[in-house]
C-alpha positions as CSV (number, residue, x, y, z in Angstrom):
1,M,37.7,46.3,6.5
2,K,37.2,42.6,7.4
3,K,35.0,43.6,10.4
4,L,33.0,45.8,8.1
5,S,32.5,43.1,5.5
6,L,31.6,40.6,8.2
7,S,29.1,43.0,9.8
8,F,27.5,43.7,6.3
9,V,27.2,40.0,5.5
10,T,25.7,39.3,9.0
11,S,23.2,42.2,8.6
12,A,22.3,41.0,5.1
13,C,21.7,37.5,6.4
14,F,19.4,38.7,9.1
15,L,17.6,41.0,6.7
16,G,17.1,38.0,4.3
17,L,15.7,35.9,7.1
18,A,13.3,38.6,8.2
19,S,12.0,39.2,4.8
20,A,11.8,35.5,4.0
21,Q,9.5,34.7,7.0
22,T,6.3,34.6,4.9
23,F,3.5,32.0,4.9
24,K,1.9,30.7,1.8
25,R,-1.7,31.4,1.2
26,L,-2.3,27.8,0.3
27,G,0.2,25.0,-0.5
28,G,0.2,24.0,-4.1
29,C,-1.6,27.2,-5.1
30,P,0.9,30.0,-6.1
31,T,-1.7,32.1,-7.9
32,L,-5.2,33.3,-7.3
33,G,-6.5,30.3,-9.2
34,C,-5.9,26.8,-7.7
35,V,-6.1,23.4,-9.3
36,F,-6.0,20.2,-7.2
37,P,-4.3,17.8,-7.9
38,P,-1.6,20.5,-8.4
39,D,1.0,21.0,-11.0
40,Q,3.7,18.2,-11.4
41,T,1.4,15.4,-10.2
42,D,1.9,11.8,-11.4
43,F,-0.8,9.2,-11.7
44,L,-1.0,5.6,-12.6
45,A,-3.4,5.0,-15.5
46,G,-6.9,4.1,-14.1
47,A,-6.3,5.5,-10.6
48,Y,-9.3,7.4,-9.2
49,F,-9.0,11.0,-8.0
50,D,-11.0,14.2,-7.4
51,I,-10.5,17.6,-9.0
52,R,-11.1,20.8,-7.0
53,V,-10.6,24.2,-8.5
54,E,-10.7,27.4,-6.4
55,V,-10.6,31.1,-7.4
56,H,-9.4,33.4,-4.6
57,A,-10.1,37.1,-4.0
58,P,-8.1,38.4,-1.0
59,V,-9.8,41.3,0.7
60,N,-6.6,42.8,2.1
61,G,-2.8,42.1,2.1
62,S,-0.3,42.1,-0.7
63,E,-2.5,40.1,-3.0
64,A,-5.7,42.1,-2.5
65,Y,-7.9,41.7,-5.6
66,N,-11.1,43.4,-6.7
67,N,-12.0,44.5,-3.1
68,G,-12.4,40.8,-2.2
69,V,-15.2,40.2,-4.7
70,V,-14.8,36.8,-6.3
71,N,-15.5,36.4,-10.0
72,E,-17.7,33.2,-10.0
73,K,-17.4,32.8,-13.8
74,F,-14.4,30.5,-14.5
75,D,-13.8,27.7,-16.9
76,L,-11.8,24.4,-16.6
77,C,-10.6,22.3,-19.5
78,V,-8.4,19.2,-19.9
79,Q,-5.9,18.7,-22.7
80,R,-4.1,15.4,-23.5
81,G,-0.8,15.9,-25.3
82,D,-1.1,18.4,-28.2
83,G,-4.9,17.7,-28.5
84,P,-7.7,20.2,-28.0
85,C,-8.5,21.4,-24.5
86,Q,-11.9,20.0,-23.8
87,D,-14.3,21.2,-21.1
88,V,-13.9,19.1,-18.0
89,K,-17.5,17.8,-18.1
90,K,-17.1,16.6,-21.7
91,F,-13.6,15.2,-21.2
92,F,-14.6,13.1,-18.2
93,K,-18.2,12.6,-19.2
94,T,-19.4,13.9,-15.9
95,K,-22.1,16.3,-14.6
96,E,-21.7,20.0,-13.8
97,S,-20.6,20.7,-10.3
98,K,-22.4,23.0,-7.9
99,L,-20.6,26.3,-7.2
100,E,-19.4,26.6,-3.6
101,T,-18.3,29.8,-1.8
102,W,-16.6,30.4,1.5
103,S,-13.9,32.5,3.2
104,F,-10.7,31.7,5.0
105,Q,-8.0,33.6,6.8
106,Y,-4.2,33.3,7.0
107,F,-1.2,35.4,8.2
108,E,1.1,36.6,5.4
109,D,4.1,36.7,7.6
110,L,5.3,36.7,11.2
111,F,4.7,40.4,11.6
112,A,1.1,40.0,10.7
113,R,0.8,37.0,13.1
114,D,2.3,38.9,15.9
115,A,-0.1,41.8,15.2
116,Q,-3.0,39.4,14.8
117,A,-3.8,41.0,11.5
118,P,-4.9,38.2,9.2
119,T,-5.5,38.4,5.5
120,V,-9.1,37.5,4.5
121,V,-9.7,35.5,1.3
122,N,-13.0,34.9,-0.4
123,V,-13.3,31.8,-2.5
124,A,-15.5,30.4,-5.3
125,S,-15.0,26.7,-6.0
126,K,-16.1,23.5,-7.8
127,V,-15.3,19.9,-7.2
128,Y,-15.5,16.9,-9.5
129,R,-15.6,13.5,-7.9
130,A,-14.3,10.0,-8.7
131,L,-12.5,10.7,-12.0
132,R,-9.8,8.7,-13.7
133,L,-7.4,8.9,-16.6
134,T,-7.1,5.6,-18.4
135,K,-4.6,6.6,-21.1
136,P,-0.9,7.2,-20.3
137,G,0.6,10.4,-21.4
138,K,1.0,14.1,-20.6
139,Y,-2.0,16.1,-19.6
140,S,-2.6,19.9,-19.0
141,V,-5.5,21.1,-16.8
142,K,-6.2,24.8,-17.5
143,L,-8.3,27.0,-15.2
144,K,-9.3,30.3,-16.8
145,Y,-10.6,33.0,-14.4
146,N,-10.9,36.7,-13.8
147,R,-11.2,37.3,-17.5
148,N,-7.5,37.0,-18.5
149,M,-5.9,34.9,-15.8
150,E,-4.9,31.3,-16.2
151,T,-3.5,28.5,-14.0
152,V,-2.2,25.4,-15.6
153,A,-1.5,22.1,-13.9
154,H,0.7,19.6,-15.8
155,W,0.0,16.0,-15.0
156,T,1.8,12.8,-16.1
157,V,-0.1,9.6,-16.3
158,R,2.1,6.5,-16.3
159,E,1.3,3.0,-17.5
160,P,1.5,0.5,-14.6
161,K,4.4,-1.9,-15.1
162,R,3.7,-5.6,-15.2
163,R,3.5,-7.0,-11.7
164,K,6.4,-9.3,-10.8
165,A,5.8,-9.8,-7.1
166,K,2.6,-11.0,-5.4
167,N,3.3,-9.2,-2.2
168,A,5.7,-6.5,-1.0
169,I,6.9,-6.0,2.6
170,F,7.5,-2.3,3.3
171,F,9.7,-1.5,6.3
172,I,9.6,2.1,7.6
173,G,12.2,3.3,10.0
174,D,10.8,6.3,11.7
175,G,13.4,9.1,11.6
176,M,15.9,6.8,9.9
177,T,17.8,9.3,7.9
178,Q,21.2,8.7,6.3
179,P,23.2,10.1,9.3
180,M,21.3,7.6,11.5
181,I,22.0,4.7,9.2
182,T,25.7,5.7,9.0
183,A,25.9,5.9,12.8
184,A,24.4,2.4,13.1
185,R,26.8,1.0,10.6
186,M,29.8,2.6,12.4
187,I,28.7,1.3,15.8
188,A,27.7,-2.2,14.9
189,H,30.3,-3.1,12.3
190,K,34.1,-3.3,12.4
191,S,36.2,-1.3,9.9
192,I,39.8,-2.0,8.9
193,N,41.6,0.5,6.8
194,G,38.3,2.1,5.7
195,K,36.6,-1.2,4.8
196,F,33.8,-2.7,6.8
197,Q,34.3,-6.3,7.7
198,S,30.6,-7.0,7.8
199,L,27.5,-5.4,6.4
200,M,24.1,-4.5,7.7
201,Q,21.2,-6.5,6.2
202,M,20.0,-3.4,4.3
203,D,23.5,-3.0,2.7
204,Q,23.2,-6.6,1.4
205,M,19.8,-6.1,-0.3
206,E,19.7,-6.5,-4.1
207,Y,18.0,-3.1,-4.5
208,L,18.2,-0.1,-2.3
209,G,16.6,3.3,-3.1
210,H,16.0,6.7,-1.5
211,Q,12.8,8.6,-1.4
212,M,12.4,12.3,-0.6
213,T,9.4,12.8,1.7
214,H,9.4,16.6,2.4
215,S,6.0,18.2,1.9
216,M,4.7,20.5,-0.9
217,D,5.0,23.6,1.3
218,S,8.0,22.9,3.6
219,Y,11.3,21.0,3.6
220,I,10.6,20.1,7.2
221,T,8.0,17.3,7.1
222,D,6.0,15.4,9.7
223,S,4.7,11.8,9.9
224,A,1.4,12.5,8.1
225,N,2.6,13.8,4.8
226,S,5.8,11.8,4.8
227,A,3.7,8.6,5.2
228,S,1.6,9.9,2.3
229,A,4.7,10.3,0.1
230,L,6.0,6.8,1.1
231,Y,2.7,4.9,0.5
232,T,1.3,6.8,-2.5
233,G,4.2,8.6,-4.2
234,H,2.3,11.9,-3.9
235,K,3.5,14.9,-2.0
236,T,1.0,16.8,0.1
237,H,0.6,19.8,2.5
238,S,2.5,19.7,5.8
239,G,0.1,18.2,8.4
240,A,-2.2,16.5,5.8
241,L,-2.7,12.8,5.3
242,N,-3.5,11.3,1.9
243,V,-5.1,14.5,0.6
244,Y,-4.3,17.6,-1.4
245,V,-5.2,20.4,1.0
246,D,-7.7,23.0,-0.2
247,S,-9.0,25.9,1.8
248,V,-12.3,24.4,3.0
249,R,-12.5,25.0,6.7
250,S,-15.5,23.0,7.9
251,F,-14.7,19.6,9.4
252,L,-18.1,18.2,8.5
253,I,-17.7,19.4,4.8
254,W,-14.4,17.5,4.6
255,C,-15.8,14.3,6.1
256,E,-19.3,13.9,4.7
257,P,-20.1,12.2,2.4
258,Y,-16.4,11.8,1.3
259,P,-13.5,11.4,3.7
260,T,-11.6,14.5,2.3
261,T,-11.9,16.9,-0.5
262,N,-9.1,15.7,-2.8
263,A,-8.4,12.2,-1.8
264,I,-5.3,10.2,-2.9
265,L,-6.8,6.8,-3.0
266,L,-5.4,3.4,-2.1
267,V,-7.1,0.1,-2.8
268,A,-8.5,-0.1,0.8
269,Q,-9.8,3.4,0.5
270,L,-11.6,2.7,-2.7
271,I,-13.5,-0.1,-0.9
272,R,-14.4,2.3,2.0
273,R,-15.5,5.0,-0.4
274,S,-17.9,2.5,-1.9
275,E,-19.2,1.7,1.6
276,I,-19.7,5.3,2.3
277,R,-21.9,5.7,-0.8
278,D,-23.9,2.6,0.1
279,N,-24.3,3.0,3.8
280,R,-23.8,6.8,4.3
281,R,-21.2,6.1,7.0
282,N,-18.7,8.6,8.2
283,L,-15.1,7.5,8.1
284,A,-14.4,9.7,11.1
285,Q,-16.4,7.2,13.2
286,E,-14.1,4.4,12.3
287,T,-11.5,3.0,14.7
288,R,-8.7,5.5,15.2
289,W,-5.1,4.4,15.0
290,T,-2.3,5.6,17.2
291,S,0.3,5.7,14.3
292,R,-0.1,7.9,11.3
293,Y,1.9,5.4,9.3
294,R,-0.6,2.7,10.0
295,D,-3.4,5.3,9.6
296,D,-2.1,6.3,6.2
297,C,-2.1,2.7,4.9
298,S,-5.5,1.8,6.2
299,H,-7.9,4.7,6.1
300,H,-8.3,8.5,5.9
301,R,-8.1,10.8,8.8
302,C,-9.9,14.2,8.2
303,Y,-7.5,17.1,7.9
304,T,-7.7,19.8,10.6
305,R,-5.7,22.9,11.3
């Protein structure tokens, strides 16, 4: 009986693993309507950002819709608190965006990848550049598409706290997880009856915090999106740096005239964005750095797959 139970559990586990090996169509976009920045995003009041919305129509696969024909009529509105949901152009006092269309492919699971049978997705999209929210509070961004479908992104805009320090020194230990810190503490410091006789410098700091840097679409992160989380407080797609990843495929579209489609902006990047507008320069031509942590803090690197 024990052998039978063990065999059943083992089979169930393998079956679960097999069925769970699926790939997301697009990180941060669980439905056929996508809003970037995505749901659960936090901003500081006055920070600049871009909004991109996408409507997907998969041609094949488990999410196939309308034979792959995209409904290009969709609406986007922004609501602050319990107030009315205003059209995005009126809310941000900006111009209408040009409709863009393209297609992309992805594999729904490992079986599709092994069979080289991709799912094709047709896309209709609009992007609104250099926007900002100056009033703290809760916001809802609602994308209505395909007649009766709706995607809602809930944003929180926080009021910046009064600055107490002129400068901050940010130390990043690459791969310095809790087990590595514990190992260093055990090797370098003597313990008597369970009490360390000396402390590491980080153990003596007045404040010590932890930050989760895993990406939006995976618990296994890499240096690009972990650096984005560390420096900006925003989670992004695995392999992306300082951007919310949309489905645009062209490298040139991503890099001209803006560094990326949905940039998470730092102060240095705001200056560079201004330079791009004035001088029509391409950030991809700037000096490349060998470290993504330094790269993240200084300038954008265009996202490629």
